[in-house]
Chimera marker file (.cmm) of the C-alpha trace (Angstrom):
<marker_set name="trace">
<marker id="1" x="19.841" y="5.701" z="22.271" r="1" g="1" b="0" radius="0.5"/>
<marker id="2" x="17.925" y="8.524" z="20.614" r="1" g="1" b="0" radius="0.5"/>
<marker id="3" x="14.234" y="8.778" z="19.856" r="1" g="1" b="0" radius="0.5"/>
<marker id="4" x="13.132" y="6.223" z="17.285" r="1" g="1" b="0" radius="0.5"/>
<marker id="5" x="10.086" y="7.323" z="15.322" r="1" g="1" b="0" radius="0.5"/>
<marker id="6" x="8.332" y="5.257" z="12.696" r="1" g="1" b="0" radius="0.5"/>
<marker id="7" x="7.140" y="8.484" z="11.061" r="1" g="1" b="0" radius="0.5"/>
<marker id="8" x="10.708" y="9.745" z="10.658" r="1" g="1" b="0" radius="0.5"/>
<marker id="9" x="12.150" y="6.408" z="9.581" r="1" g="1" b="0" radius="0.5"/>
<marker id="10" x="9.550" y="5.196" z="7.109" r="1" g="1" b="0" radius="0.5"/>
<marker id="11" x="8.259" y="6.774" z="3.917" r="1" g="1" b="0" radius="0.5"/>
<marker id="12" x="4.477" y="7.017" z="3.535" r="1" g="1" b="0" radius="0.5"/>
<marker id="13" x="2.986" y="7.247" z="0.045" r="1" g="1" b="0" radius="0.5"/>
<marker id="14" x="-0.638" y="7.185" z="-1.083" r="1" g="1" b="0" radius="0.5"/>
<marker id="15" x="-0.401" y="4.932" z="-4.154" r="1" g="1" b="0" radius="0.5"/>
<marker id="16" x="-4.129" y="4.924" z="-4.929" r="1" g="1" b="0" radius="0.5"/>
<marker id="17" x="-6.531" y="7.652" z="-3.877" r="1" g="1" b="0" radius="0.5"/>
<marker id="18" x="-9.575" y="5.390" z="-3.947" r="1" g="1" b="0" radius="0.5"/>
<marker id="19" x="-12.022" y="4.060" z="-6.487" r="1" g="1" b="0" radius="0.5"/>
<marker id="20" x="-15.805" y="4.341" z="-6.662" r="1" g="1" b="0" radius="0.5"/>
<marker id="21" x="-17.993" y="1.243" z="-6.674" r="1" g="1" b="0" radius="0.5"/>
<marker id="22" x="-17.209" y="-0.879" z="-9.689" r="1" g="1" b="0" radius="0.5"/>
<marker id="23" x="-16.274" y="-4.196" z="-11.207" r="1" g="1" b="0" radius="0.5"/>
<marker id="24" x="-12.814" y="-3.804" z="-12.681" r="1" g="1" b="0" radius="0.5"/>
<marker id="25" x="-9.136" y="-4.361" z="-11.985" r="1" g="1" b="0" radius="0.5"/>
<marker id="26" x="-7.467" y="-1.379" z="-10.348" r="1" g="1" b="0" radius="0.5"/>
<marker id="27" x="-3.698" y="-0.924" z="-10.487" r="1" g="1" b="0" radius="0.5"/>
<marker id="28" x="-1.966" y="1.361" z="-7.990" r="1" g="1" b="0" radius="0.5"/>
<marker id="29" x="0.854" y="3.718" z="-8.819" r="1" g="1" b="0" radius="0.5"/>
<marker id="30" x="4.137" y="1.853" z="-8.995" r="1" g="1" b="0" radius="0.5"/>
<marker id="31" x="6.566" y="2.150" z="-6.115" r="1" g="1" b="0" radius="0.5"/>
<marker id="32" x="10.349" y="2.315" z="-6.445" r="1" g="1" b="0" radius="0.5"/>
<marker id="33" x="11.908" y="0.173" z="-3.708" r="1" g="1" b="0" radius="0.5"/>
<marker id="34" x="15.492" y="1.363" z="-4.315" r="1" g="1" b="0" radius="0.5"/>
<marker id="35" x="17.122" y="1.954" z="-0.939" r="1" g="1" b="0" radius="0.5"/>
<marker id="36" x="14.350" y="0.304" z="1.119" r="1" g="1" b="0" radius="0.5"/>
<marker id="37" x="14.316" y="-3.200" z="2.547" r="1" g="1" b="0" radius="0.5"/>
<marker id="38" x="10.565" y="-3.517" z="2.872" r="1" g="1" b="0" radius="0.5"/>
<marker id="39" x="7.135" y="-2.042" z="2.395" r="1" g="1" b="0" radius="0.5"/>
<marker id="40" x="3.886" y="-2.411" z="4.317" r="1" g="1" b="0" radius="0.5"/>
<marker id="41" x="0.899" y="-2.137" z="1.969" r="1" g="1" b="0" radius="0.5"/>
<marker id="42" x="-2.489" y="-1.132" z="3.396" r="1" g="1" b="0" radius="0.5"/>
<marker id="43" x="-5.510" y="-1.647" z="1.142" r="1" g="1" b="0" radius="0.5"/>
<marker id="44" x="-8.502" y="0.112" z="2.727" r="1" g="1" b="0" radius="0.5"/>
<marker id="45" x="-11.779" y="-1.214" z="1.371" r="1" g="1" b="0" radius="0.5"/>
<marker id="46" x="-15.136" y="0.545" z="1.499" r="1" g="1" b="0" radius="0.5"/>
<marker id="47" x="-18.556" y="-0.934" z="0.774" r="1" g="1" b="0" radius="0.5"/>
<marker id="48" x="-18.506" y="-4.409" z="-0.771" r="1" g="1" b="0" radius="0.5"/>
<marker id="49" x="-21.757" y="-5.625" z="-2.278" r="1" g="1" b="0" radius="0.5"/>
<marker id="50" x="-23.058" y="-9.112" z="-1.492" r="1" g="1" b="0" radius="0.5"/>
<marker id="51" x="-21.545" y="-11.846" z="-3.704" r="1" g="1" b="0" radius="0.5"/>
<marker id="52" x="-18.689" y="-9.539" z="-4.809" r="1" g="1" b="0" radius="0.5"/>
<marker id="53" x="-15.429" y="-11.339" z="-5.562" r="1" g="1" b="0" radius="0.5"/>
<marker id="54" x="-12.553" y="-9.050" z="-4.594" r="1" g="1" b="0" radius="0.5"/>
<marker id="55" x="-8.847" y="-9.887" z="-4.381" r="1" g="1" b="0" radius="0.5"/>
<marker id="56" x="-5.659" y="-7.920" z="-3.852" r="1" g="1" b="0" radius="0.5"/>
<marker id="57" x="-2.137" y="-8.891" z="-4.844" r="1" g="1" b="0" radius="0.5"/>
<marker id="58" x="1.316" y="-7.399" z="-5.284" r="1" g="1" b="0" radius="0.5"/>
<marker id="59" x="3.336" y="-7.487" z="-8.490" r="1" g="1" b="0" radius="0.5"/>
<marker id="60" x="7.017" y="-6.748" z="-9.069" r="1" g="1" b="0" radius="0.5"/>
<marker id="61" x="9.179" y="-5.843" z="-12.046" r="1" g="1" b="0" radius="0.5"/>
<marker id="62" x="12.788" y="-4.945" z="-12.801" r="1" g="1" b="0" radius="0.5"/>
<marker id="63" x="11.861" y="-1.832" z="-14.777" r="1" g="1" b="0" radius="0.5"/>
<marker id="64" x="9.596" y="1.158" z="-14.339" r="1" g="1" b="0" radius="0.5"/>
<marker id="65" x="6.352" y="0.883" z="-16.288" r="1" g="1" b="0" radius="0.5"/>
<marker id="66" x="5.631" y="-2.649" z="-14.993" r="1" g="1" b="0" radius="0.5"/>
<marker id="67" x="5.647" y="-4.059" z="-18.553" r="1" g="1" b="0" radius="0.5"/>
<marker id="68" x="6.825" y="-7.506" z="-17.399" r="1" g="1" b="0" radius="0.5"/>
<marker id="69" x="5.276" y="-7.493" z="-13.934" r="1" g="1" b="0" radius="0.5"/>
<marker id="70" x="4.708" y="-10.803" z="-12.181" r="1" g="1" b="0" radius="0.5"/>
<marker id="71" x="2.421" y="-11.504" z="-9.236" r="1" g="1" b="0" radius="0.5"/>
<marker id="72" x="4.207" y="-12.426" z="-6.016" r="1" g="1" b="0" radius="0.5"/>
<marker id="73" x="3.384" y="-15.869" z="-4.648" r="1" g="1" b="0" radius="0.5"/>
<marker id="74" x="1.531" y="-15.613" z="-1.353" r="1" g="1" b="0" radius="0.5"/>
<marker id="75" x="0.601" y="-11.943" z="-1.779" r="1" g="1" b="0" radius="0.5"/>
<marker id="76" x="-3.106" y="-12.482" z="-2.491" r="1" g="1" b="0" radius="0.5"/>
<marker id="77" x="-5.878" y="-11.436" z="-0.126" r="1" g="1" b="0" radius="0.5"/>
<marker id="78" x="-9.291" y="-12.872" z="-0.965" r="1" g="1" b="0" radius="0.5"/>
<marker id="79" x="-11.734" y="-10.366" z="0.477" r="1" g="1" b="0" radius="0.5"/>
<marker id="80" x="-15.119" y="-11.578" z="1.670" r="1" g="1" b="0" radius="0.5"/>
<marker id="81" x="-18.196" y="-9.576" z="0.726" r="1" g="1" b="0" radius="0.5"/>
<marker id="82" x="-18.573" y="-8.993" z="4.478" r="1" g="1" b="0" radius="0.5"/>
<marker id="83" x="-15.193" y="-7.196" z="4.554" r="1" g="1" b="0" radius="0.5"/>
<marker id="84" x="-16.683" y="-3.696" z="4.266" r="1" g="1" b="0" radius="0.5"/>
<marker id="85" x="-14.594" y="-0.857" z="5.700" r="1" g="1" b="0" radius="0.5"/>
<marker id="86" x="-11.642" y="-3.112" z="6.540" r="1" g="1" b="0" radius="0.5"/>
<marker id="87" x="-7.909" y="-2.740" z="5.969" r="1" g="1" b="0" radius="0.5"/>
<marker id="88" x="-5.901" y="-5.567" z="4.417" r="1" g="1" b="0" radius="0.5"/>
<marker id="89" x="-2.153" y="-5.571" z="5.186" r="1" g="1" b="0" radius="0.5"/>
<marker id="90" x="0.668" y="-7.122" z="3.214" r="1" g="1" b="0" radius="0.5"/>
<marker id="91" x="4.242" y="-6.721" z="4.456" r="1" g="1" b="0" radius="0.5"/>
<marker id="92" x="6.742" y="-7.303" z="1.667" r="1" g="1" b="0" radius="0.5"/>
<marker id="93" x="10.312" y="-7.654" z="2.927" r="1" g="1" b="0" radius="0.5"/>
<marker id="94" x="13.233" y="-7.644" z="0.505" r="1" g="1" b="0" radius="0.5"/>
<marker id="95" x="11.448" y="-7.864" z="-2.832" r="1" g="1" b="0" radius="0.5"/>
<marker id="96" x="13.616" y="-9.439" z="-5.509" r="1" g="1" b="0" radius="0.5"/>
<marker id="97" x="12.913" y="-6.704" z="-8.061" r="1" g="1" b="0" radius="0.5"/>
<marker id="98" x="13.039" y="-2.910" z="-7.782" r="1" g="1" b="0" radius="0.5"/>
<marker id="99" x="9.487" y="-1.847" z="-8.687" r="1" g="1" b="0" radius="0.5"/>
<marker id="100" x="6.186" y="-3.006" z="-7.213" r="1" g="1" b="0" radius="0.5"/>
<marker id="101" x="2.505" y="-2.188" z="-7.536" r="1" g="1" b="0" radius="0.5"/>
<marker id="102" x="-0.774" y="-3.429" z="-6.104" r="1" g="1" b="0" radius="0.5"/>
<marker id="103" x="-3.717" y="-4.716" z="-8.087" r="1" g="1" b="0" radius="0.5"/>
<marker id="104" x="-7.258" y="-5.121" z="-6.814" r="1" g="1" b="0" radius="0.5"/>
<marker id="105" x="-9.674" y="-7.176" z="-8.888" r="1" g="1" b="0" radius="0.5"/>
<marker id="106" x="-13.383" y="-6.535" z="-8.390" r="1" g="1" b="0" radius="0.5"/>
<marker id="107" x="-15.819" y="-8.890" z="-10.114" r="1" g="1" b="0" radius="0.5"/>
<marker id="108" x="-19.393" y="-10.204" z="-9.920" r="1" g="1" b="0" radius="0.5"/>
<marker id="109" x="-20.682" y="-7.276" z="-7.795" r="1" g="1" b="0" radius="0.5"/>
<marker id="110" x="-19.421" y="-3.774" z="-6.945" r="1" g="1" b="0" radius="0.5"/>
<marker id="111" x="-16.814" y="-2.946" z="-4.336" r="1" g="1" b="0" radius="0.5"/>
<marker id="112" x="-15.256" y="0.368" z="-3.269" r="1" g="1" b="0" radius="0.5"/>
<marker id="113" x="-11.568" y="0.992" z="-2.593" r="1" g="1" b="0" radius="0.5"/>
<marker id="114" x="-11.029" y="3.786" z="-0.052" r="1" g="1" b="0" radius="0.5"/>
<marker id="115" x="-7.252" y="4.006" z="-0.606" r="1" g="1" b="0" radius="0.5"/>
<marker id="116" x="-4.001" y="2.097" z="-0.950" r="1" g="1" b="0" radius="0.5"/>
<marker id="117" x="-1.092" y="3.306" z="1.191" r="1" g="1" b="0" radius="0.5"/>
<marker id="118" x="2.526" y="2.134" z="1.086" r="1" g="1" b="0" radius="0.5"/>
<marker id="119" x="4.867" y="2.511" z="4.067" r="1" g="1" b="0" radius="0.5"/>
<marker id="120" x="8.443" y="1.861" z="2.968" r="1" g="1" b="0" radius="0.5"/>
<marker id="121" x="10.875" y="1.045" z="5.777" r="1" g="1" b="0" radius="0.5"/>
<marker id="122" x="14.521" y="0.284" z="6.601" r="1" g="1" b="0" radius="0.5"/>
<marker id="123" x="15.881" y="2.969" z="4.317" r="1" g="1" b="0" radius="0.5"/>
<marker id="124" x="19.608" y="2.534" z="3.794" r="1" g="1" b="0" radius="0.5"/>
<marker id="125" x="20.102" y="6.318" z="3.879" r="1" g="1" b="0" radius="0.5"/>
<marker id="126" x="17.846" y="7.912" z="6.510" r="1" g="1" b="0" radius="0.5"/>
<marker id="127" x="16.207" y="10.266" z="7.143" r="1" g="1" b="0" radius="0.5"/>
<marker id="128" x="13.354" y="9.772" z="4.731" r="1" g="1" b="0" radius="0.5"/>
<marker id="129" x="11.075" y="12.354" z="3.161" r="1" g="1" b="0" radius="0.5"/>
<marker id="130" x="7.397" y="11.552" z="2.764" r="1" g="1" b="0" radius="0.5"/>
<marker id="131" x="5.814" y="11.924" z="-0.662" r="1" g="1" b="0" radius="0.5"/>
<marker id="132" x="4.855" y="15.612" z="-0.596" r="1" g="1" b="0" radius="0.5"/>
<marker id="133" x="2.188" y="15.089" z="-3.262" r="1" g="1" b="0" radius="0.5"/>
<marker id="134" x="0.184" y="12.761" z="-0.989" r="1" g="1" b="0" radius="0.5"/>
<marker id="135" x="1.237" y="13.519" z="2.612" r="1" g="1" b="0" radius="0.5"/>
<marker id="136" x="0.130" y="17.018" z="3.589" r="1" g="1" b="0" radius="0.5"/>
<marker id="137" x="1.478" y="17.155" z="7.121" r="1" g="1" b="0" radius="0.5"/>
<marker id="138" x="3.297" y="15.187" z="9.787" r="1" g="1" b="0" radius="0.5"/>
<marker id="139" x="3.613" y="15.681" z="13.550" r="1" g="1" b="0" radius="0.5"/>
<marker id="140" x="6.208" y="13.836" z="15.620" r="1" g="1" b="0" radius="0.5"/>
<marker id="141" x="5.772" y="13.678" z="19.412" r="1" g="1" b="0" radius="0.5"/>
<marker id="142" x="8.101" y="12.193" z="22.018" r="1" g="1" b="0" radius="0.5"/>
<marker id="143" x="6.956" y="12.309" z="25.650" r="1" g="1" b="0" radius="0.5"/>
<marker id="144" x="4.553" y="15.216" z="25.133" r="1" g="1" b="0" radius="0.5"/>
<marker id="145" x="2.937" y="17.048" z="28.004" r="1" g="1" b="0" radius="0.5"/>
<marker id="146" x="-0.832" y="17.210" z="28.252" r="1" g="1" b="0" radius="0.5"/>
<marker id="147" x="-2.742" y="20.229" z="27.020" r="1" g="1" b="0" radius="0.5"/>
<link id1="1" id2="2" r="1" g="1" b="0" radius="0.2"/>
<link id1="2" id2="3" r="1" g="1" b="0" radius="0.2"/>
<link id1="3" id2="4" r="1" g="1" b="0" radius="0.2"/>
<link id1="4" id2="5" r="1" g="1" b="0" radius="0.2"/>
<link id1="5" id2="6" r="1" g="1" b="0" radius="0.2"/>
<link id1="6" id2="7" r="1" g="1" b="0" radius="0.2"/>
<link id1="7" id2="8" r="1" g="1" b="0" radius="0.2"/>
<link id1="8" id2="9" r="1" g="1" b="0" radius="0.2"/>
<link id1="9" id2="10" r="1" g="1" b="0" radius="0.2"/>
<link id1="10" id2="11" r="1" g="1" b="0" radius="0.2"/>
<link id1="11" id2="12" r="1" g="1" b="0" radius="0.2"/>
<link id1="12" id2="13" r="1" g="1" b="0" radius="0.2"/>
<link id1="13" id2="14" r="1" g="1" b="0" radius="0.2"/>
<link id1="14" id2="15" r="1" g="1" b="0" radius="0.2"/>
<link id1="15" id2="16" r="1" g="1" b="0" radius="0.2"/>
<link id1="16" id2="17" r="1" g="1" b="0" radius="0.2"/>
<link id1="17" id2="18" r="1" g="1" b="0" radius="0.2"/>
<link id1="18" id2="19" r="1" g="1" b="0" radius="0.2"/>
<link id1="19" id2="20" r="1" g="1" b="0" radius="0.2"/>
<link id1="20" id2="21" r="1" g="1" b="0" radius="0.2"/>
<link id1="21" id2="22" r="1" g="1" b="0" radius="0.2"/>
<link id1="22" id2="23" r="1" g="1" b="0" radius="0.2"/>
<link id1="23" id2="24" r="1" g="1" b="0" radius="0.2"/>
<link id1="24" id2="25" r="1" g="1" b="0" radius="0.2"/>
<link id1="25" id2="26" r="1" g="1" b="0" radius="0.2"/>
<link id1="26" id2="27" r="1" g="1" b="0" radius="0.2"/>
<link id1="27" id2="28" r="1" g="1" b="0" radius="0.2"/>
<link id1="28" id2="29" r="1" g="1" b="0" radius="0.2"/>
<link id1="29" id2="30" r="1" g="1" b="0" radius="0.2"/>
<link id1="30" id2="31" r="1" g="1" b="0" radius="0.2"/>
<link id1="31" id2="32" r="1" g="1" b="0" radius="0.2"/>
<link id1="32" id2="33" r="1" g="1" b="0" radius="0.2"/>
<link id1="33" id2="34" r="1" g="1" b="0" radius="0.2"/>
<link id1="34" id2="35" r="1" g="1" b="0" radius="0.2"/>
<link id1="35" id2="36" r="1" g="1" b="0" radius="0.2"/>
<link id1="36" id2="37" r="1" g="1" b="0" radius="0.2"/>
<link id1="37" id2="38" r="1" g="1" b="0" radius="0.2"/>
<link id1="38" id2="39" r="1" g="1" b="0" radius="0.2"/>
<link id1="39" id2="40" r="1" g="1" b="0" radius="0.2"/>
<link id1="40" id2="41" r="1" g="1" b="0" radius="0.2"/>
<link id1="41" id2="42" r="1" g="1" b="0" radius="0.2"/>
<link id1="42" id2="43" r="1" g="1" b="0" radius="0.2"/>
<link id1="43" id2="44" r="1" g="1" b="0" radius="0.2"/>
<link id1="44" id2="45" r="1" g="1" b="0" radius="0.2"/>
<link id1="45" id2="46" r="1" g="1" b="0" radius="0.2"/>
<link id1="46" id2="47" r="1" g="1" b="0" radius="0.2"/>
<link id1="47" id2="48" r="1" g="1" b="0" radius="0.2"/>
<link id1="48" id2="49" r="1" g="1" b="0" radius="0.2"/>
<link id1="49" id2="50" r="1" g="1" b="0" radius="0.2"/>
<link id1="50" id2="51" r="1" g="1" b="0" radius="0.2"/>
<link id1="51" id2="52" r="1" g="1" b="0" radius="0.2"/>
<link id1="52" id2="53" r="1" g="1" b="0" radius="0.2"/>
<link id1="53" id2="54" r="1" g="1" b="0" radius="0.2"/>
<link id1="54" id2="55" r="1" g="1" b="0" radius="0.2"/>
<link id1="55" id2="56" r="1" g="1" b="0" radius="0.2"/>
<link id1="56" id2="57" r="1" g="1" b="0" radius="0.2"/>
<link id1="57" id2="58" r="1" g="1" b="0" radius="0.2"/>
<link id1="58" id2="59" r="1" g="1" b="0" radius="0.2"/>
<link id1="59" id2="60" r="1" g="1" b="0" radius="0.2"/>
<link id1="60" id2="61" r="1" g="1" b="0" radius="0.2"/>
<link id1="61" id2="62" r="1" g="1" b="0" radius="0.2"/>
<link id1="62" id2="63" r="1" g="1" b="0" radius="0.2"/>
<link id1="63" id2="64" r="1" g="1" b="0" radius="0.2"/>
<link id1="64" id2="65" r="1" g="1" b="0" radius="0.2"/>
<link id1="65" id2="66" r="1" g="1" b="0" radius="0.2"/>
<link id1="66" id2="67" r="1" g="1" b="0" radius="0.2"/>
<link id1="67" id2="68" r="1" g="1" b="0" radius="0.2"/>
<link id1="68" id2="69" r="1" g="1" b="0" radius="0.2"/>
<link id1="69" id2="70" r="1" g="1" b="0" radius="0.2"/>
<link id1="70" id2="71" r="1" g="1" b="0" radius="0.2"/>
<link id1="71" id2="72" r="1" g="1" b="0" radius="0.2"/>
<link id1="72" id2="73" r="1" g="1" b="0" radius="0.2"/>
<link id1="73" id2="74" r="1" g="1" b="0" radius="0.2"/>
<link id1="74" id2="75" r="1" g="1" b="0" radius="0.2"/>
<link id1="75" id2="76" r="1" g="1" b="0" radius="0.2"/>
<link id1="76" id2="77" r="1" g="1" b="0" radius="0.2"/>
<link id1="77" id2="78" r="1" g="1" b="0" radius="0.2"/>
<link id1="78" id2="79" r="1" g="1" b="0" radius="0.2"/>
<link id1="79" id2="80" r="1" g="1" b="0" radius="0.2"/>
<link id1="80" id2="81" r="1" g="1" b="0" radius="0.2"/>
<link id1="81" id2="82" r="1" g="1" b="0" radius="0.2"/>
<link id1="82" id2="83" r="1" g="1" b="0" radius="0.2"/>
<link id1="83" id2="84" r="1" g="1" b="0" radius="0.2"/>
<link id1="84" id2="85" r="1" g="1" b="0" radius="0.2"/>
<link id1="85" id2="86" r="1" g="1" b="0" radius="0.2"/>
<link id1="86" id2="87" r="1" g="1" b="0" radius="0.2"/>
<link id1="87" id2="88" r="1" g="1" b="0" radius="0.2"/>
<link id1="88" id2="89" r="1" g="1" b="0" radius="0.2"/>
<link id1="89" id2="90" r="1" g="1" b="0" radius="0.2"/>
<link id1="90" id2="91" r="1" g="1" b="0" radius="0.2"/>
<link id1="91" id2="92" r="1" g="1" b="0" radius="0.2"/>
<link id1="92" id2="93" r="1" g="1" b="0" radius="0.2"/>
<link id1="93" id2="94" r="1" g="1" b="0" radius="0.2"/>
<link id1="94" id2="95" r="1" g="1" b="0" radius="0.2"/>
<link id1="95" id2="96" r="1" g="1" b="0" radius="0.2"/>
<link id1="96" id2="97" r="1" g="1" b="0" radius="0.2"/>
<link id1="97" id2="98" r="1" g="1" b="0" radius="0.2"/>
<link id1="98" id2="99" r="1" g="1" b="0" radius="0.2"/>
<link id1="99" id2="100" r="1" g="1" b="0" radius="0.2"/>
<link id1="100" id2="101" r="1" g="1" b="0" radius="0.2"/>
<link id1="101" id2="102" r="1" g="1" b="0" radius="0.2"/>
<link id1="102" id2="103" r="1" g="1" b="0" radius="0.2"/>
<link id1="103" id2="104" r="1" g="1" b="0" radius="0.2"/>
<link id1="104" id2="105" r="1" g="1" b="0" radius="0.2"/>
<link id1="105" id2="106" r="1" g="1" b="0" radius="0.2"/>
<link id1="106" id2="107" r="1" g="1" b="0" radius="0.2"/>
<link id1="107" id2="108" r="1" g="1" b="0" radius="0.2"/>
<link id1="108" id2="109" r="1" g="1" b="0" radius="0.2"/>
<link id1="109" id2="110" r="1" g="1" b="0" radius="0.2"/>
<link id1="110" id2="111" r="1" g="1" b="0" radius="0.2"/>
<link id1="111" id2="112" r="1" g="1" b="0" radius="0.2"/>
<link id1="112" id2="113" r="1" g="1" b="0" radius="0.2"/>
<link id1="113" id2="114" r="1" g="1" b="0" radius="0.2"/>
<link id1="114" id2="115" r="1" g="1" b="0" radius="0.2"/>
<link id1="115" id2="116" r="1" g="1" b="0" radius="0.2"/>
<link id1="116" id2="117" r="1" g="1" b="0" radius="0.2"/>
<link id1="117" id2="118" r="1" g="1" b="0" radius="0.2"/>
<link id1="118" id2="119" r="1" g="1" b="0" radius="0.2"/>
<link id1="119" id2="120" r="1" g="1" b="0" radius="0.2"/>
<link id1="120" id2="121" r="1" g="1" b="0" radius="0.2"/>
<link id1="121" id2="122" r="1" g="1" b="0" radius="0.2"/>
<link id1="122" id2="123" r="1" g="1" b="0" radius="0.2"/>
<link id1="123" id2="124" r="1" g="1" b="0" radius="0.2"/>
<link id1="124" id2="125" r="1" g="1" b="0" radius="0.2"/>
<link id1="125" id2="126" r="1" g="1" b="0" radius="0.2"/>
<link id1="126" id2="127" r="1" g="1" b="0" radius="0.2"/>
<link id1="127" id2="128" r="1" g="1" b="0" radius="0.2"/>
<link id1="128" id2="129" r="1" g="1" b="0" radius="0.2"/>
<link id1="129" id2="130" r="1" g="1" b="0" radius="0.2"/>
<link id1="130" id2="131" r="1" g="1" b="0" radius="0.2"/>
<link id1="131" id2="132" r="1" g="1" b="0" radius="0.2"/>
<link id1="132" id2="133" r="1" g="1" b="0" radius="0.2"/>
<link id1="133" id2="134" r="1" g="1" b="0" radius="0.2"/>
<link id1="134" id2="135" r="1" g="1" b="0" radius="0.2"/>
<link id1="135" id2="136" r="1" g="1" b="0" radius="0.2"/>
<link id1="136" id2="137" r="1" g="1" b="0" radius="0.2"/>
<link id1="137" id2="138" r="1" g="1" b="0" radius="0.2"/>
<link id1="138" id2="139" r="1" g="1" b="0" radius="0.2"/>
<link id1="139" id2="140" r="1" g="1" b="0" radius="0.2"/>
<link id1="140" id2="141" r="1" g="1" b="0" radius="0.2"/>
<link id1="141" id2="142" r="1" g="1" b="0" radius="0.2"/>
<link id1="142" id2="143" r="1" g="1" b="0" radius="0.2"/>
<link id1="143" id2="144" r="1" g="1" b="0" radius="0.2"/>
<link id1="144" id2="145" r="1" g="1" b="0" radius="0.2"/>
<link id1="145" id2="146" r="1" g="1" b="0" radius="0.2"/>
<link id1="146" id2="147" r="1" g="1" b="0" radius="0.2"/>
</marker_set>
């Protein structure tokens, strides 16, 4: 069996480049799931002020534009105000609709979003190509020697 590399067999896309401290709902870029069985979403939080109420959730829709998007049951993370500088993972396998996005609601007090990254996996037609607009470089190593 040949070398199996997550980096060569999953597509990485930065779907939100971060948001400064605020109290608002942030919506990521939408993600087209055509050809992929699943996606691992990583929401990287920054500073969260005391008493902040912050939640993340995933929505899906049949059409681009997310005009009829619905929140997925069980996709909500309720983030404690002590969750500074933490990553919150949601692994969505076989969504029922083609397009998804991530929303983060920030109320009561400020919170910072460092980034939201999507890692799509189980592509039906490998190899995959990372999103060139958000992934600037990739290195793949298999049994490397030491420097």
